[in-house]
Every structure is written in structure tokens, then in C-alpha cells.
Steps between C-alpha positions, in 0.01 A plus 500: 500500500777745593698408186189557288438840660862613463518378139173672410605830657839484327361416155212747522719787614768440236231518231337810652835674551602446138160624381513818706865554409391525137255779585763672717779500242281626217345768722848623592599508132187701421581753773203413720529573872476181707381542857540139610621163375360238736512121517209364700185661635380626835715658776856601412766292677804657332555804284776716361467831318733589215462773236150580628385140454409271789611137458297282736428146614150448632369240740270300272686324215201508266598753236689820438463835331672803349327820609545762228405867508165552327437136409160474671441866589502830313839672501630800309864422581736464206634174643158339551385183324207662323716786368701262283420407142275198429801310363700559821208397722443194282865402546481538879186285526607224261847470657375293794365220282807515275726449801296194602537368147876558514523330842323191369723488191816545711407221746415253224820588312714442812330164556561399139865608518563318829314175435508495125182545300281211390503417132262307279783267400431187708777363717322177589196289415349307791508122439162343415341847480250616236777703333729197471220282370424764234866490384639822645873509589735700721634789293167568329394867502128573538389772259122469515207329673163445334597732215602786734858627493675458839785726616533433875511194722230650726264527205559137407441386859175694523360349180607146594381538862152607390467250215167321468596258228768409247770759429674559168863608556719652230867423563832596342755216482831531312361775278184309412143551626311207651144479630402275791158417637522461877228405748576665839452319829404644838758547776442694823190668367640615165571346160855401404669329206840415654738761364784683681608845385852597405696786657704781346744731680568737213450861628351616167263206500406583860420858401293389201318237704421752775332726244294202384406400857391851596307532174327168563403600856372839383290330230348267761420786738350722232297204377360449850392863533348487151296198608417670829344801328312277255371272776696192389765493775512237773530692830585196713872571466474867596649564845521794738753587772444179700524274196804690378670459838432125482658476155804696618538271802486190283756648261730591790497137610595404144820707517635835388452430126134414549444811712686721251293367209177569687626852578557556128153369419330723760701803386400437138138453602507828695633679192213368287230569760626853567482591131137389461281805428319472833436810715727529807771290331792644306328391180197708589718808549674432169160482329411849626835634376438346156154659491663833591745460213217431255267780609775755560402581857480305827182362651402707809691358803184467710335280236809285458525471878141376522568231240814381679319497837222285355759269347685470830179402681430230242857370525475481879174307472667263253793447739257422784319246280823331386632493858179329608557237231858458625375432853241249377766315298736507799248325724403257225 
């Protein structure tokens, strides 16, 4: 329990710090006055003032913020947030999500460089497995499954793991293309065919593979939110703070690599969620800036404030609902 709590606080605060650091750096570059850069919420337990900015740690490790002059209030000061051009304000707002995206990319790249990145060239075929029975050999390189081009090992695992029938695998062997029909079998609740990935330690390959991994994860996340807004998404896998803490605890028990990978996934997910055009989120603020650019003048602050307040109330209600589901799952 203590390890889970410590791991959750550490992971959550690293992600929040990086996010807020993005806002902070871009605000400084834009010449915006920053009153406070805080990690955590609630009462201040430590603070230091430098160059008219208070740097603080607060008691509750559940967030953080960068308090800028004129961000949520009217201000005529030349160094206020709302006195800057739409492009500058857009850059300040979007920087948080971009930093989370960079953090996720950096973590995955370090993992790939340290452990080697998985390749679709198979190092081993399990004896008496469906793959062996179909005629596949060690050294084969998977290029496609069921007519779909495959570029990452994770993508191949997902398709195989969710298979509901025979799979058609396209394979490169000694410069020639072969096609194998393989019937997966169930193992530990998922479908397998008995193949073992290869490993590469080439730095350039690691960099290329990291781009592919991040792109694949982003595609999955964007696909989920697309299905969510069209009513097709399965919400059983959606978790709140309690569920997230449970996942972090399980990853911590799996070792530093497992915990680091989950940190990258959460950071990437936060980047995507924050850029959704929902009031009270960064994406909602960006939407108002884009509207301002199109119409040539800003929307009255009081009207924008009302929209963000309504959005915040809805988000809080959603968090309460998801947390309730977390508690129910926990007891089940």
C-alpha cells in the first residue's frame, strides 16, 4: 500500500511538473509576468521567491499550476497574459501538452536504447505451436496480418491477442514473401501463436521505432475518444484516480521499466486529453484563441469564463462518477 502511494505520487507529480514547466517556459519567453509556479494544491509547505515569482510546494500532491498575470482576470499590464498576441497565448497554452508528449517520447526512447527495441523479425518459434505447424521459422519478418501492414511488435501482439479466428500472416524470408494461415490458441486469457520477437540495439532503429510506438499509441487514444464522442466506446476500461493508483502500484511491483512505461503512457494520455476542445481544459482555451484569430477580436472574458466554469463543473461530475466506478471495481 505504501509503495503504491509513493509510486503514484511520484509518477503523478513528474507528469504534472513537466506539464506546468511547459506553460512556465513559454510564458517567460513571451514576457508574461508569473506570480507563482506551484507543484501540488492546498496549503503551502515550502516556498521561495525569485525575480518576483514564488516557487512553491503545496501540501496536497494532486496537481500544480502556473499563475500568470491576467490569465483569468482583466489586466491592463503590458506583461499580462491577455495583452499578448493570440499566437503567443496559443504557444503558452499548448506548451503543457507538448511537454507531456516529449516526456513520453523521451521515456520510451530511453527504454528502447537500454533494453533494445523489439523487432518483427522472429528470434524463435515455440515448438508444437500454431506458428510452427503453419511452417513459420525463426528469422521470418512479419510484414502484415490479415491484409494490414504491420510496423511495430505491439501492433502485431494486439491483433493476435484479440483474434477471433484464423490469421493470415505475410512474412519476409530471404528476400521472398510468404503467406501463412495460422489458427491462434488461448493462453492466460489471450490468443497466441507461439512466436518470440527479435531485438535490435541500433540507436537509429531505436529512434525510428520510438516514433512508431508513440504514433501507434496516439492513434489508439484518438480512436478511443472518437468512439467516445460517437457513442461506440467501451467505458469499462476508463479509470479515475483510484484505478490509476492501482495500475501504478502494479507497475511498480513489476519493476522500474514497467513503471517508466506506464508513466510514458499516462503522460501521452494527458497530452491528448488536455488538447481536446473541452471547456476548462487547455484544448478549450485553445479553441477560444482560434475563434479570436478567425473573427479578429476576442470573445468577452466574462462569457468565456462562464463556458469554462460550466465545463469545469461537468468535468468534476465526470471525475466523481469515474471514481465511484473505481471504488465498485475495487470491492468487486
